[in-house]
N, C-alpha and C positions, 0 to 999 in steps of 0.2 A: 253442886259440883260442876265445874266448867267442863263442857263437852270438848271433844277433840277439835283442834283448829284445822285450817286448810293444810298446813304443813304436815301434821300428823296423818291426815286422811290420805294424802298423796305419797307419803313416805314409802310404803311397800312397792308401789309402781316405780317410783324414782329409783329405788335400790335395784329393782329388776333390770331396768334399762341401764343403770350404771354398771352392773355386772356384765351385761352384754357388751357395753362399750369397752370395758377393761379387757374383755377377751380379744378385742382387736388391738390392744395396746402393744407398744414396742418396749421390750425390756431395756431399762436404762439405769439399773442400779450401779453397775460399774462405772458408767459414764458420769453419773451425778455424784458418786462418792469421791471422785478424783477432782483435783484442781481447787483453786481458791474461789471464793464467791463473795459477792456483795448482795445481800438480801435487802430489798427495799419494801418496807411494810408501811401501809397507810396509818395504822394505829397500833399501839401496844397490844399485843396478843396475836396479831395477824401473822407475824413471823413464826410463832409457835404452831398455830393452827395450820397454816399453809405449807410450811417448809421444815417443820420440826425434825422429821425423820432424816431428811437430807442433811440438815445442819449437823445432827448427831453423827451421821456416817462420815461426813467430811472431817469433823473434829477427831473422831476415832482414828481416822487414817492420817492425822497429823497435818491436815490442810487448813490454811487460814480462812476464817469466815468473819466477815464484817456485816453488821446489821445496821441499816439506817431506818429508824422509825420516824416517819415524816411529821405526823401531827402529835399534839400533846395528849390526846385522848380525853380531854376535859369534859366532853359532852356525853360520855358513856352513860348508859341507863342500866339499871336504876341508879340515879345519883345518890351518893351517900355523903355529900358535902358540896361546898361551893365549887364552881368551875376551877378556881385556883387550887383549892384543896384536892380536887380530883386529879388535876394535872400533876401535882407534886406526888400524890400517892401512886399514880400509875407509872411515873418515872422510876420510882423505887421498885415497884413490882416488876417492871420490864428488866431492870438490872438483875434482879434475882432469877427471873425466868430464863434470861439469856445465859446466866451463869450455869443454870441446870443443863442448858444445851451445849455447854462447853465454850461459850463466848464471853470473855471477860469484859469488864467495863471499858477497857482500853479500845476494844473493837466494837463497842456499841455507840452508835452516833444518834443521839436523840435530838432531832432538828427542831422540835417544839413549835411547829407552825400551828395556828389555831385549828382545833378540831372543827370539822364541818365547813371549812372555808378554803380548802386546798385549790379548788378550781379558780377562785378569785386571786390566788397568789401563785399562779402557775409559773410565771417568769422567775420569781424568787426561788421556788422549789426546784425548778430546772437548774438554776445556777448553783445551788448548794449540792445537788446530786452530781452535776458535772464536775464540780471540784473534787468530790469523793472518787468518782470514776477515774478522773485524771491522776489522782494521787495513788489510788490503790491498784489500778489496772488488774482487776480480778479476771480469772478465767471464765467465770459465769456471772451474769447479772440476772437475778431472779426477781421478777416484778409481778404484780397482780394481773390477772386476766383482763383484757381490755373491755369485756362486756359484763363486769361484775354487777353493775347496776347501782351500786352505792356510789354517790358522787365523789367522795374522797378516794375511793379505790380506782375509779376510772380516771380521775385527775392524776393520781399517782402513776398509773400506767403511762399516760401521755407525757408527763414530766420526765419520767425515767427514760423513755425512749428518745425524747428530745435531748436529754442530757447525754445519752450515749452518742448521739449524732454530733452534738457540740464538742464532745471530748475526743471524737475520732476513735471511738471504741471499736476494737477488732475482735473482741471475745464473743461468746455466745450468749444471747439473751433468750431466756425461757420465761414462760408465764405460769403462775400457779393460781388455782382457784380457791376462793373462800366463799363469798356470797353467791358465786355462780351456782352452787349446789341448791340454792333456795329457789331457783327458777328454771334450772335445766331439768329435763329436756324440752319442756313446753314453752319455748320462747323463740321468737325471731327478732329479738330486741327486748331488753329487760323493761318491765313495767307496763307493757301494753295490756290494757284491760279488755280481754276478749273471753268469750265463753268457751267451755270445753266440749265442743262438738265431738261426736264419735270420729269424724274425719280428722280433726286436729289432734285428738288424743292419740291416734296411731301414726298419722303422717309425720308430724314434727319430730317425735322421738326417733323414728327411723332415719329421718334426715340428719338429726344431731349425731346419731351413732355412726352414720356413714360418711359424714363430711370431713372428719379429721381423726387421726389416730393419736391417742395420748401416749406420753412417755411415762413409764411406770418404774417407781422406785420401791423395791421390796421393803416392807415394814415389819417383817418378822424379827425373831431373835431379841425380843424385849424392847424394840425401839418404840413401839406404841406406848408401853407403860412409862418409859422415860419421857416421852413427849407429854403424856398426861401429867406427870409430876411437874414438868415445866409449866404447863397450862395452869396448874393449881396455884402457882406463884402469883398469877394475876387474880389475887384473892377478891378484889372488888367486883370482879366479873363472875364470881362463884358464890353459891349459897353455902350456909354452914355445913351441910352434909357433903359438900364437895362437888355437887352438880352445878351446871351453868345457871346463871340467873336469867339471861335473856337470849342466849344463842339457840336458834331453832334446831329441831332434831335433824333435818336434812343436812345442815351444815356440820353438826357434831358427828353424824354417822360417818362422814368422810374420815374422821380421825380414828375410826375403828376398822377401817377398810384394810385389806391386806396390802394395798399399794397406796403410796403417795403419788399424786398425779401432776404432771407438767405438760405444757403445750408449747409448740414452736411459737415464737413471737409472731403476733398478727394472725394466728390461725382462726380466731373467732372475731376478727374486726367487723365482719359483715353483720354481727349481732349487736354491735355496740351502738349506743346513742349518746352523743352524735357520732357520725362516722369518722373514723380516724384517718389521717393521711396515710398514703401507702407506706409500707415498711421499707426503709432504705435497703438497697442491695447489700449483701455481705461483702466484706473485704475479699480481695482476690485470693488471699491465703486461705480463706474459709470456704471457698466454693468447691 
């Protein structure tokens, strides 16, 4: 029998630090439930994992939500077909999952850039996203956290922020975590191979908790169960019993939390690799 992996071993401590961080959070349910939004997701299922509760709340309140899925998800693991077959399957799954979230196919924009290669196509991704931002003019632009660590997620953050600047976007940009949970709070840049000294084990989490305050969207009233129903539509990523095939416990635990978490744009740029350019100043009307 396989023993517990690193993620399982660290999960109790991660959850304890996360609860402490959330106690410093800023209530933002009413804020995030209002207004239109464009959710930018690197892969099919990121929109559901990171923003599912907020999407549901916005749609329940009658606000428009558009979802842009940047890559085709063809390299998802475990593969159950060729890359072309996986891309086609995941496009159908995304359509069904987003429908569960209240977002029809008309408002789902599957850009179908090659999975795993978004950084190499940064200019093209930026151009497509800028077109969407210009046309839709959403009140909120929701993008992955800048220090996710996954190359496609980090590239999507950079492209979305560049697109907003190119489009002269004057709305509010917020960042949502997905893979952040797999290395937070023991990180000062994702992927650094360092040992867990007693000093680091305590010092870095304290720093993470204190350096920024998350925005919290209440996930009670059945929203988590509806989010899980949408996630189940990504069936290629789920096992026959309904559990995830390859998503780590620290990531999935966030979908069972009382709150969905957002951060101000650029709040964790200092943890990103490579370092991002400074966040543009907000428009005068937003200051």
